N, C-alpha and C positions, 0 to 999 in steps of 0.2 A: 596297800594304801602310803602317803609318805608320810612320814608318822610330824605330831602337829602337836606342838607347844603346850602344854598344859597351861590353861587360862588362873592369871590373878584375879582371883574370884572379886567382881567391881561389886561393891557397897547395896544391898536386895534395898530397897526405902521399904518403914515402918510404913503400917500401913494407918497408922499415923500421918504417917511426911504421904504418904497415897490417896491417903483421904483431902489433902488442899491440894489436891491437880484438879484438873480436868476433868470430866469423867471421858471425856478421847481419848486424853490420855493412860487412863486405866485401861479401858480398852484395848490390848493388845492387839489384835487385829483387824481389818479392815479392807472388803475389798474394796480397791480401788481400778478404775481401768486397764494397769500393764500386771494386774493380778494378784492376791489374796493376799494381805498385803502384814507383814508383822514383825512388830516392832518395839522388843521384849529391856532393851534397854533405850534411856534419854538422858540427853546431854548435850550437848555438840558448844565449843571452845571458838569455831571457824569463823561468827560475829559475821556471815555475809546476809544485809539488811533487805534481801530481800526472803527469809528463810518464810518456810510454810513454820516454824516453830511458830511465829506471831502469831498463829490463827490458834495457838495449845493456848497462850500466854507462858509459855516454857521456854522465851527468849534468852534469859537470864538466866538457867541454867545451864552453866559451863561444866563443869565434870558432870560426864559420863556414870547415870546409876542404872543398875538393875531394875523393874519392877516385879521377876520374878527367875529361877533361873534357867538355863539351859536348854534340859532335857523339861522342864515344865512346861518351859515355853513347847517347846516341840509337842509334845505331846496333846497340849490345844488344843496348835493346826492341823496338826494331820486328827483330831477327832471333832474338829467344827464345821459346823454344821454342815457349813458350802465348798468345805473340802469335796473335789473327788481325785485319788488316786489318780497320776499321767494324765488327767486332765486340767484341773486347776493352774494358773500359772503364780507363781509365786515372787512377792519380795520379802528379801530379808534387811531390814535398818535404813528405809530410806522417806523417815518421815522425821525423827527429831532425835536425829546422830548422824553422823559420819563414819560406815563400819572398818572405812583405813584407821579409825582413830588408833595409834598406840596400843590400851585398854580395848578396842572394841575387837580391834579382828578375832583374837584366842577364838570372843564369844562367836564371833561372825563361825570361821573357821570349825570351831564346836558344832556351831549349825548344820550346817554345810555336810560334817560325815551324817551324824544325825539323820539324816534326811536324805544321802545317795545309799549308808548299812538299810535303809528299809526298802530302798530295791527301786526305790519312786525313778519316772523319766518324765516328772512335768518339770517345765520353761523357771528356772529359778534368776531372778536378776537381783545383781551388787549394782546399786549406785554408789559411785563416790569422784571427791575433787583431790584427795590425800594421799597422799606415796605409795605404790604397788614398789618393792622391789622385787629381783629375781629368787629370794628365798618361800613370798610369797605364792610366785608363780606357779614357784613347784608345788606346793602344797593345789590349788586352786588346778592346775591336770591330774590329782590322784584322783577325784572323784570320780567314777568308770557312768555312773547309772540318771545322774542327773544333765538333764539341758541349762546347763550353768555363762549365764551371759554375764561378761561385766560390763556395764558400763559408764564409764569418763566421763562429769562436765570437766565441759573447758567452757569459755565465757570470749575470753580477751576482754573482761572489762580490767583499769586499769586507775578508775577509783576507789581508793583503798575505802572511804568510806562509803562507802556500799558494797564493794569485795579483799576486805583487811587478804583473804589471801590469795597470792602468786598464782594469777596461772601456767606460770611455764613447771608450777608444782606439777598439777594436772598432764602439763601437757608430755614434762618430761615419764610417770605414770603411765599414761598411752602409749609412746615406743616401749615399753619396758612389758606392760603387758601383755602385748603385741606378740612383739619379737619373743616371747616367752611362750604362747600358746597354743595350747596342741588341743585337747578335750573340750578344755574351754571356746571358747569368744569372745569381742571386742568391739565395746561397737561407740563412735564416738555424738558423747551426747552433750551434740552445738547448743548449748544456753545456756543464759539465758540471751536472746538478741535483742537488742530492742537501741529502736531509731535514736540517734543522737548522742550514743548510752558508746557502740562498740559496733558499729554498721558499716564503717569508715573501710574505703577501696582495702585498704591495710589490713583491717579483722579478718572481712571477707576472703584474702588472697592469706591467712594464714589461715583462717580455720581449713581449707581446702587444702592446704598445706597435709594439716595432721588427717586428712581423712586417709592420705595414703597411709596410717598406721592403726587402718583399724579395719576390719572386718564388714563392717559399714557402721552409714553415718545418718543419723537423724537432728533435724531444725528444730526449734519450737523461741519460742518467744516467754510472755512473763508473766507468773501470776500475781496481780499486784491488788488483791484483794481490798478491804476497806480496811483489817486490821492493816494490814504489812502498809498503803497508803498514810494512816495514819502513825506511822511508824517515821516514812519517808521525813513528816510534813514538825515532826514534834526535834528532828533532830536534822531539819534544814539541806537535805537535800534535795536533788534535783529530780520535781515530777515528773516521765515519761508520757504521763497523760493525764486529760483535767476530772477522771470518772476513774471507783475502779469496780470491778468488773465479778463476776462469775468462775468465768472462764478463763483460759491462756492468751493473754492479747499479741497478735499477729501482725498486724495493721497488710490491709493485699499489697500495695507496695513493696514494701522492706521483701514480702514472700519472691514479688514478681524478680528484685533487684536479685537475688538471693541467684533461684533460679536464670538470671541472664551470665552471674558470676560465675556459677557452674560452670557454665559452655563455654565462657572466656578462659580461666582457669585451669580446668578439669581436675573429675575430683580421682580419687588415688581410692575409693570403696561406693558401692551406688548410697545419691543421697534417699532419702524418706520424710516424708510430713512424719509419720505417726511414730511410735515407739516397739509399737508390736508386730510391726513389718522390721523394722531392721534390726530388729531378734532374731525375729523366725529368718528371714535374711536370711543370716549369717547360722545358720541350723539348716538351713536348706529345708522346712517345712514349708505349710502355708497357712497364713494368717491367721493364730485365735483368734481374734476378736474380727474378722469377718467383715473389717473396710472393703473388702472385692466389690459390693454392695453399691458403697460411693467410686463409682464409678472414677469418679476428678480426682483420686487423691493417686488414682494409677497408671495416669503419665507421667508421671516420672516412671516408672517398678522398669526395673530389670525385666527382658521378657520372660526369663527361665522363672522368675516368682513370680512373674499373672501365669504361667500353666500350671503354678503351682497350686496358685488361689483359687484356682477357676476347678484345677480339676475338685478339690474340698469345701470346692460353696454350692449349698445347695437352697435351697428357699423349703423353711420348714413346715412340716404336717400343720393344717390349722389349727386340728383338736384336740393336740397335744400339744399343741403355744398354747392355744384357750386353757384347757389343762393348768398347764405349768406356774404360768400367770395368778391367775384364782386360785389356788394352789400355795403361794407365799403373796396374796390378800393384795392380788389385784388388776388389773381388766386386758383383756387383749384390744386392739380397736381394732386393727389389721396387718397384714401381709400387704407391703409392697416392696419391689423390685429392691431397694434403698433397703429396706429395714423392716424389723418387726416392732408394733405403736404400739405401746400401752400406758396405761393411765390406771397412777392411784401404788403406782411402785415406787418409794428410791432407791438413789444410786446404785449400793450392793446386793438389794435382788436383780435387778435390772444387768449388771453383769455375771452373776450366777447366772442368767441363760444368758446374756449374751455367749460365756465362751463355753455355754454347755452345745450351743445350736451353731458354731460357729459362721452367727448371722447375729448384724448390727439389730443393736435392739433400744429404745430410742422415746425418751418419757412424748408425750402428743403437749405437757405444756414447758417443754424445754424444748424446740424443734431447730434441727440443723438444718439450717440456711444450703443451699445449695454453692460448691466452694469457698466456703469456709472451715470446711475442714472439722466441725464443733466448738471451735475456736470462737474468741470472744467480739460482739458485731462494732466494737472500736475498730475505725480506722476500713470500714468498710464499708459498699454503700448504700441507703436505706433500702428494705422494701424496694421504697415506691420510683424509688431512681435504680433499684437493678429492673421492678416494673418501663 
């Protein structure tokens, strides 16, 4: 085990201070599509205008602060009612700070150590746009049990009002992380790609150049929730879309341009539409989200990955799936060739089912339209046009 520097403890917010935070921030564990998300440290100085911290009313919290200790956070995670050893994917510090900030990364390393020493083989995802040094890579390589993936966020956005952090920082981190990778894997997290902001031919060319410094590349769009749109309007930023959306916005013509550019420029690592597809490809295992059922997602996947997913993908047993949905407080509507469809379940129990079954689980009231890949309807034909 590579020696981990003893972290200089971050100030832990008092109960009175925590009482002023949104309930979502006080709840340090949240189930998201790419994994059970652990966020025991909040606060970030990087000021990206589109940050999801707008959704939690803590965008102005610039100094990282802890909600609990590293050891207590690790214990809360492994004892969580939705956690399953060796199965549940885990995300660390992906909601309210950057895990590679100088004051934060010793705590990240300590959390990785605690999970690894428990003998867990779960996927663990770390997403950053900040600096990664060779010394950091030595520590990341020292963990022998967890399936660790470092996703380096790079956008190429040059408007400092929207993204003050120079994208060259992320590009350098990607190269460093990739060249030193041994036990962990590196994914180029190319996001957010936004029309008329960072989708020029030059932006695309640079993105594909960076794909040579990763085990896999995933591209995606912008969360443009109402709170983020309000921030854009209040600061006079150019709005990329006329309305907000619950899901990520990625127009059809932009996706087609990127796929065409991939053929023109070539890619150093395979291109994926979904995070879990890139992560699992990098580790040579089947996708834990069961995207194989949404077959049009797979038309850009390498043949070897398609084979892995095909061998793992199984239609769930009807009675068992109905019982699971009922136990979680919902109702099974149907199991079709694409997904389990349920009613009355929020996102978190749906993701628990999805990762346990290895099969997509959709809410009947929030349909996933064919070819849109679970993205917002903005920029795609209406159902009437499709019909």
